[in-house]
Backbone bond lengths (Angstrom), bond angles and torsions (degrees), N, CA, C in turn:
res aa  C-N    CA-C-N  psi(-1)  N-CA   C-N-CA  omega(-1)  CA-C   N-CA-C  phi
1 M - - - 1.454 - - 1.534 107.43 -
2 F 1.338 115.61 149.75 1.371 121.32 -179.63 1.553 109.49 -139.00
3 T 1.325 115.38 174.91 1.489 120.52 -179.99 1.469 112.72 -103.91
4 G 1.306 119.24 -22.09 1.470 124.41 -171.56 1.489 111.90 82.85
5 L 1.357 117.96 9.13 1.437 123.85 173.90 1.541 110.03 -93.43
6 V 1.342 118.11 103.52 1.419 126.34 -174.45 1.554 109.26 -60.04
7 E 1.315 116.55 125.95 1.479 115.95 178.53 1.540 112.20 -96.22
8 E 1.334 118.47 -20.09 1.462 119.49 -176.28 1.542 107.83 -164.27
9 I 1.245 109.36 147.70 1.567 116.55 169.73 1.528 104.23 -96.36
10 G 1.328 116.21 116.02 1.501 125.26 168.45 1.444 116.24 -89.16
11 Q 1.239 122.02 -176.04 1.381 130.05 171.68 1.432 114.18 -138.17
12 I 1.312 113.82 132.35 1.518 117.78 173.63 1.484 110.33 -64.77
13 K 1.344 117.77 121.44 1.494 118.44 179.53 1.457 109.85 -96.69
14 K 1.454 118.43 -32.45 1.457 119.55 -178.65 1.534 108.94 -154.42
15 V 1.277 117.67 139.25 1.431 125.72 169.64 1.511 111.73 -117.79
16 D 1.370 113.32 114.58 1.537 115.50 179.66 1.587 102.51 -102.07
17 R 1.324 116.13 112.31 1.440 116.98 -179.82 1.491 110.06 -95.56
18 T 1.302 116.04 138.01 1.539 120.88 176.12 1.519 104.23 -136.95
19 G 1.359 113.30 108.81 1.474 115.89 -179.53 1.557 110.66 59.28
20 S 1.291 116.88 -124.79 1.509 117.53 -178.26 1.521 113.23 -105.37
21 S 1.386 112.77 19.50 1.519 117.81 176.59 1.509 105.57 -123.51
22 C 1.395 115.94 -178.46 1.408 118.20 178.28 1.562 106.95 -160.29
23 R 1.339 113.67 166.77 1.419 122.50 168.48 1.546 108.96 -116.95
24 L 1.266 117.67 124.56 1.516 120.10 177.39 1.492 114.10 -101.25
25 T 1.259 117.59 138.08 1.488 126.01 171.86 1.584 105.58 -114.40
26 I 1.294 113.77 119.06 1.466 119.67 -171.84 1.570 109.59 -118.96
27 A 1.330 117.28 128.59 1.459 123.99 177.80 1.576 108.32 -84.73
28 C 1.263 117.14 132.30 1.539 122.50 -178.53 1.488 107.27 -167.32
29 H 1.284 114.69 -178.27 1.504 121.22 178.04 1.526 108.11 -140.46
30 K 1.313 115.75 -65.35 1.543 115.09 -166.58 1.531 111.52 -61.14
31 V 1.371 119.33 -40.25 1.432 118.87 -177.45 1.568 114.05 -69.47
32 L 1.245 119.07 -9.85 1.424 125.00 175.35 1.536 112.39 -80.45
33 E 1.393 116.57 -18.08 1.470 113.37 -179.86 1.459 114.30 -64.47
34 G 1.311 114.89 124.56 1.468 117.69 -179.39 1.579 113.88 79.24
35 T 1.260 118.04 -0.56 1.484 120.17 -172.45 1.497 111.21 -77.24
36 K 1.320 118.78 139.76 1.451 124.24 170.82 1.464 111.69 -128.72
37 A 1.346 118.12 161.35 1.431 123.90 173.07 1.510 113.56 -47.95
38 G 1.302 123.41 128.34 1.364 126.14 178.02 1.493 110.75 100.96
39 D 1.326 123.84 -11.58 1.424 126.70 178.40 1.501 109.98 -69.22
40 S 1.238 116.86 157.66 1.554 124.46 177.86 1.508 109.26 -98.58
41 I 1.334 119.78 130.35 1.500 123.74 169.32 1.559 102.54 -129.07
42 A 1.355 111.72 134.14 1.490 120.07 176.71 1.596 103.27 -84.88
43 V 1.392 111.73 123.86 1.429 121.12 175.16 1.483 105.44 -110.66
44 N 1.349 117.07 115.15 1.470 118.13 -171.05 1.496 114.62 49.30
45 G 1.291 116.30 36.81 1.501 125.33 -179.07 1.469 116.34 80.54
46 T 1.372 118.49 -2.10 1.442 117.81 179.73 1.558 113.45 -96.62
47 C 1.305 116.56 121.43 1.453 118.10 -172.07 1.556 106.18 -71.06
48 L 1.406 115.64 120.63 1.419 122.84 176.57 1.472 112.18 -121.57
49 T 1.326 120.28 153.39 1.432 121.38 -175.03 1.607 107.12 -99.30
50 V 1.255 117.02 128.80 1.466 122.65 175.46 1.597 107.16 -66.99
51 T 1.333 113.99 124.82 1.483 116.63 -179.36 1.557 110.06 -113.74
52 A 1.298 117.67 -20.25 1.387 126.60 173.27 1.546 116.31 -156.33
53 F 1.269 120.88 146.42 1.502 121.14 179.63 1.608 107.97 -153.82
54 D 1.313 109.58 161.27 1.471 120.00 164.61 1.408 110.75 -138.40
55 G 1.312 122.95 -151.76 1.413 124.82 -175.05 1.471 118.23 -76.52
56 S 1.417 115.24 -12.94 1.468 119.13 -176.68 1.519 115.15 -137.90
57 T 1.322 115.00 -1.90 1.541 120.13 -179.51 1.482 111.22 -144.33
58 F 1.355 117.98 158.88 1.448 123.44 165.04 1.539 107.06 -136.84
59 S 1.351 110.91 155.29 1.445 115.60 179.74 1.479 109.49 -121.54
60 C 1.361 117.81 154.09 1.455 124.75 -177.71 1.502 110.44 -151.32
61 D 1.346 117.14 150.19 1.429 120.96 174.98 1.510 113.40 -97.42
62 V 1.334 113.68 138.24 1.513 117.54 -178.42 1.559 107.58 -117.51
63 T 1.323 117.86 121.62 1.411 124.20 -178.74 1.526 114.35 -74.89
64 P 1.243 116.69 159.38 1.513 118.04 174.97 1.496 115.42 -51.87
65 E 1.374 117.67 -39.19 1.466 122.13 176.84 1.549 113.56 -59.21
66 T 1.367 111.46 -40.97 1.470 114.66 -179.39 1.547 109.07 -71.70
67 M 1.268 118.87 -36.36 1.458 123.80 175.02 1.507 111.14 -59.89
68 R 1.304 116.96 -40.65 1.538 116.53 177.05 1.471 115.29 -70.33
69 R 1.351 120.47 -29.32 1.453 121.78 -175.04 1.488 113.61 -97.68
70 T 1.317 117.93 6.55 1.464 122.14 -176.06 1.430 110.07 -132.15
71 A 1.354 117.15 176.81 1.554 120.20 170.32 1.449 109.74 -100.05
72 F 1.306 120.90 29.88 1.481 127.26 179.25 1.481 110.81 -64.38
73 S 1.390 119.31 -26.37 1.396 119.10 -178.33 1.541 113.21 -70.05
74 L 1.418 114.47 -12.56 1.505 118.68 174.24 1.510 114.09 -87.56
75 F 1.358 116.11 -3.18 1.469 118.57 -177.08 1.498 109.99 -71.95
76 A 1.392 113.62 142.75 1.467 119.53 176.80 1.504 105.78 -147.76
77 S 1.286 122.77 166.62 1.415 124.65 -179.15 1.566 106.29 -56.14
78 G 1.340 113.06 136.87 1.472 119.48 -177.79 1.538 116.16 92.09
79 T 1.464 118.46 -10.94 1.421 117.92 -179.66 1.580 111.08 -70.30
80 P 1.273 118.88 130.10 1.510 123.80 178.42 1.495 107.25 -77.50
81 V 1.334 113.13 140.13 1.524 120.52 177.96 1.458 110.22 -135.00
82 N 1.367 115.37 150.18 1.441 122.45 174.94 1.505 110.13 -86.03
83 L 1.338 116.88 134.76 1.444 123.19 -170.86 1.573 111.07 -126.07
84 E 1.307 117.18 135.66 1.483 119.45 176.03 1.580 107.31 -144.90
85 R 1.302 116.46 133.99 1.474 120.88 174.30 1.591 106.43 -74.72
86 A 1.367 116.27 157.33 1.401 120.29 171.46 1.435 114.43 -64.24
87 L 1.354 118.70 153.57 1.502 122.48 179.34 1.517 110.07 -61.19
88 S 1.307 115.15 152.98 1.459 121.81 165.17 1.499 105.77 -124.12
89 L 1.244 120.67 168.17 1.435 125.97 -179.34 1.514 109.32 -69.72
90 Q 1.310 120.90 -18.11 1.463 120.36 172.81 1.476 116.13 -89.46
91 T 1.338 119.59 5.61 1.436 122.73 -173.77 1.526 108.46 -90.14
92 R 1.333 116.95 141.07 1.478 117.47 166.60 1.463 112.11 -69.03
93 L 1.241 117.87 146.84 1.526 125.97 -170.17 1.590 108.62 -101.32
94 G 1.304 119.95 52.29 1.441 121.45 171.99 1.514 109.68 -74.13
95 G 1.250 118.74 176.45 1.490 123.88 -178.45 1.515 108.70 69.29
96 H 1.284 112.25 -137.92 1.522 119.56 179.88 1.582 108.24 -133.56
97 I 1.294 114.43 148.22 1.427 115.83 174.89 1.554 111.29 -72.99
98 V 1.358 113.34 119.52 1.455 116.04 179.03 1.527 111.78 -133.20
99 S 1.320 115.60 147.40 1.398 121.04 -172.84 1.454 118.26 -86.58
100 G 1.286 122.48 -15.04 1.466 123.03 -175.12 1.454 116.33 80.06
101 H 1.353 115.06 7.29 1.467 121.26 175.80 1.468 108.80 -99.16
102 I 1.314 117.66 128.84 1.446 124.91 -168.53 1.480 113.21 -94.72
103 D 1.318 121.93 130.40 1.473 127.38 179.84 1.512 111.17 -86.81
104 G 1.340 117.75 -34.76 1.381 120.95 -176.55 1.590 114.21 168.84
105 T 1.258 115.09 -170.50 1.440 118.02 -178.65 1.451 110.21 -122.38
106 G 1.352 117.27 163.68 1.464 123.50 173.99 1.496 110.61 -134.51
107 T 1.330 115.13 -177.59 1.526 119.07 -179.00 1.550 105.61 -129.82
108 I 1.294 114.32 126.77 1.461 118.74 172.93 1.487 110.75 -68.77
109 T 1.414 116.94 126.71 1.399 123.18 -171.17 1.506 107.99 -107.46
110 R 1.334 114.16 -29.33 1.484 119.21 -172.50 1.468 111.37 -158.26
111 M 1.339 117.54 143.98 1.520 124.74 174.97 1.513 103.33 -135.54
112 E 1.359 116.42 122.02 1.477 118.07 175.51 1.499 109.11 -142.48
113 R 1.406 111.28 141.40 1.442 121.91 -175.33 1.534 108.03 -81.95
114 E 1.318 116.80 142.74 1.454 123.14 173.13 1.529 102.78 -140.43
115 D 1.347 118.79 105.84 1.479 123.41 -177.55 1.641 109.06 53.45
116 N 1.343 110.22 -119.35 1.525 112.33 -176.06 1.576 111.05 -92.11
117 A 1.293 117.15 0.40 1.498 120.38 -179.77 1.553 114.54 -107.90
118 V 1.298 116.50 161.39 1.404 120.06 174.46 1.489 107.17 -123.99
119 W 1.366 120.75 125.95 1.476 124.33 175.83 1.496 109.05 -82.72
120 V 1.250 116.03 130.89 1.476 121.64 176.45 1.499 106.45 -116.74
121 T 1.359 115.10 125.02 1.540 119.15 177.31 1.520 110.31 -109.28
122 V 1.173 122.26 127.43 1.460 128.81 -174.93 1.534 109.90 -123.59
123 T 1.348 113.55 125.46 1.551 119.52 171.75 1.554 105.82 -90.09
124 A 1.289 114.47 149.15 1.424 124.51 175.91 1.447 110.65 -151.30
125 E 1.383 114.25 162.57 1.484 120.09 177.69 1.553 110.37 -69.53
126 P 1.372 113.75 148.72 1.491 115.80 175.10 1.496 117.69 -47.01
127 T 1.341 114.59 -34.79 1.438 117.78 -179.34 1.517 115.32 -63.48
128 V 1.380 114.42 -20.04 1.414 121.02 174.04 1.550 113.68 -92.68
129 L 1.356 113.86 -46.55 1.406 122.13 -175.93 1.495 111.36 -61.31
130 K 1.334 120.89 -25.97 1.456 122.89 -177.98 1.549 113.66 -66.02
131 Y 1.351 112.85 -17.56 1.530 117.63 174.39 1.512 116.32 -95.30
132 I 1.340 118.75 -1.15 1.394 123.77 -174.44 1.528 109.73 -98.30
133 I 1.233 120.95 129.39 1.453 128.48 174.75 1.521 114.25 -121.74
134 E 1.314 118.47 144.73 1.412 124.83 176.56 1.494 109.48 -61.56
135 K 1.358 118.66 134.89 1.400 124.62 -172.10 1.505 119.56 72.03
136 G 1.397 114.83 -3.73 1.423 119.38 171.19 1.418 112.85 -79.26
137 S 1.327 118.59 179.27 1.450 122.05 176.44 1.524 112.20 -98.94
138 I 1.327 113.50 153.96 1.461 117.60 177.32 1.569 103.76 -147.94
139 T 1.344 118.24 151.20 1.383 121.82 174.97 1.503 111.87 -115.81
140 I 1.415 118.55 122.03 1.470 121.53 177.97 1.489 103.43 -114.09
141 D 1.340 113.87 125.18 1.458 119.82 -177.47 1.521 111.77 47.42
142 G 1.309 116.24 41.57 1.490 112.97 178.59 1.521 116.75 86.08
143 I 1.306 117.49 -5.49 1.406 120.95 -172.27 1.603 111.29 -100.34
144 S 1.255 112.74 120.00 1.516 114.39 -176.82 1.565 108.78 -77.11
145 L 1.328 111.56 127.73 1.480 120.31 -173.98 1.539 108.84 -138.19
146 T 1.300 113.37 160.19 1.549 120.39 178.13 1.492 101.47 -106.91
147 V 1.379 117.67 131.42 1.424 124.98 172.93 1.524 108.59 -73.91
148 A 1.331 112.89 122.69 1.496 120.41 177.02 1.498 117.11 -97.90
149 Y 1.309 114.80 -11.16 1.538 122.36 179.22 1.558 105.53 -164.02
150 V 1.277 111.23 149.73 1.533 120.58 174.26 1.505 106.62 -156.94
151 D 1.332 110.95 139.38 1.561 116.70 167.72 1.561 104.72 -140.17
152 D 1.284 116.99 -161.48 1.365 121.15 -173.99 1.547 119.14 -80.85
153 T 1.350 114.35 -1.59 1.470 122.38 178.18 1.529 112.77 -120.99
154 C 1.317 116.47 -27.52 1.541 119.70 -170.39 1.461 110.76 -154.22
155 F 1.374 109.72 169.16 1.444 119.48 169.42 1.557 110.43 -137.56
156 R 1.313 118.38 161.15 1.471 122.45 -179.15 1.526 107.36 -132.66
157 V 1.366 110.49 143.43 1.478 123.78 173.34 1.515 108.78 -125.49
158 S 1.335 117.24 158.61 1.373 120.02 179.05 1.554 107.36 -120.69
159 I 1.300 116.89 124.25 1.496 121.01 -170.03 1.521 107.13 -103.08
160 I 1.367 113.47 124.66 1.462 122.66 173.98 1.507 113.95 -74.22
161 P 1.288 122.02 160.58 1.431 123.33 176.25 1.501 115.37 -54.57
162 H 1.326 120.93 -42.76 1.441 125.33 177.35 1.451 112.26 -56.62
163 T 1.262 115.93 -51.22 1.603 120.15 177.94 1.459 108.89 -62.35
164 A 1.264 121.38 -40.53 1.474 123.63 178.15 1.499 112.70 -60.19
165 E 1.329 119.10 -39.30 1.393 125.68 -179.83 1.553 113.93 -79.04
166 E 1.288 119.44 -26.54 1.476 120.37 -170.19 1.593 112.01 -108.42
167 T 1.352 115.26 2.61 1.423 118.35 178.58 1.561 113.09 -133.79
168 T 1.304 116.80 -179.80 1.452 122.50 178.71 1.511 114.91 -94.57
169 L 1.338 116.34 2.40 1.417 115.21 -170.85 1.550 117.70 -66.47
170 L 1.215 117.69 -36.96 1.527 119.53 -179.36 1.566 110.77 -84.96
171 T 1.353 115.36 4.93 1.485 116.00 168.86 1.530 110.30 -87.19
172 Q 1.282 113.22 -7.14 1.570 119.47 174.62 1.487 108.66 -78.24
173 K 1.266 113.05 171.22 1.517 120.98 179.20 1.498 109.19 -146.15
174 A 1.314 117.83 166.85 1.467 123.08 176.45 1.556 108.88 -49.76
175 G 1.258 120.10 131.64 1.463 126.03 174.97 1.569 107.81 102.42
176 D 1.327 117.96 -15.33 1.528 115.69 179.40 1.636 104.77 -83.79
């Protein structure tokens, strides 16, 4: 379980593709503190199991099912990713409780500034939108957000400056 509060932006160091699956090696620092093999780390919100690590990277295997339900197929060396360690009973429970299991993907169609916030509009398939409710929570690339608007083709979230600075979301653009 995770909160959707990103702890660190890591960087894909290596993607080893094998058929429709892959093995990721991710460079990072903070999320490695106290980490051991078998621990869960959310990579862009997807719960992955640490299979190997050293002082500056960890590796994890990605199944074909995860590849189908995420945008991981777009990952390459240098891609920034949002990282969060799994909850512990000593952790504050800010954000929203999220499982790290991915329902699907969407496409950013618009980003517009309003004072100190940025509105992000995302289109998604009806099979995903049917689970989204206004004022409910959603996780985009592992970032815990509140849905401000939803209809039968899209949903909108409003990004505060702190979230913009501490995550990869606003490095995206329309079409991503």
